[in-house]
N, C-alpha and C positions, 0 to 999 in steps of 0.2 A: 595551623595545618589546615588546607581546604580539602575537603572531601568531595569528590565528583561523583553526582548522582549517575546512576545506571542509564542509560538510554533505553527507553521503552520498545516494545516490539509492537508493529502495526498489525492488529489481527483484521483482515477482510473476510466476514463472511457472507457468502453469497445471498443475494436479494435479487429478485427478478428487476432486471432493467436498471441495475446498476453497474457502473464503468469506472475502473481505475485509469486515472490518467495524469499525465505530469502537465504542470503549469509552472512555469519558471523552475525554481528550485524547490517546489512542492509536488507533494500527491495530492491529488483531489478524488475523491469518491463522490461520482457525478450519478444523477437519475439520467439514463439515457432520453427519457419521454418528456420530463419537464425541465431538463437541462438545470436543476437545482444542485448544487453542491451540498451533498450530505456532511462532508468532512474535509478538513483541508490539514495536512501537515506538513510541514517544512522537512525535507529528507533529512538535512543535518541533525535532527532530532532524533533519528531513527537507528537502532541498533540492527534490526531485521525487520523484514515483512512475511506474514504467513497468509496464504489465500487459501480459504477454504470451501470448495465447492465451485462452481461453474460461475467464473467471473469474467468479465470481457477487459483484455488490458490494452491499452494505449501502447504501441510499440516504444514509445519514448520512454516509458517507464524504465523499461530494460535499460537503456543507455544511463538514465539518471541513476538508478541503483548501482550499476558498474561504476559509475564516476566517483561514488562516495563509497565504494566498497561495502555496500549494504546487501547481504544475502536474501534471496527469494524463495521462500519455500512454499509447495504446493500440498494440500490435503485435500481427498475425496470429502463428499458430503458426511461421510460415516466417520471422517477423520484419521483416515489412512495416510500414510506418508506415500 
């Protein structure tokens, strides 16, 4: 019998100058000033995405998440839905 591991949730906690954007079939968290990639995650590995606070999103992020039926949740900086 093969057990399938549950896919993780990507939690994005707002940091100044960070942007969530699509890069191919992956999501990148990138610093908008330095253009450095802080984190890269293939979309197929995700169960859902939770964004906490004021984060900039590339419009293509929505298309990628919809394509793979990945829910997107937004929380305030205080953690309210």
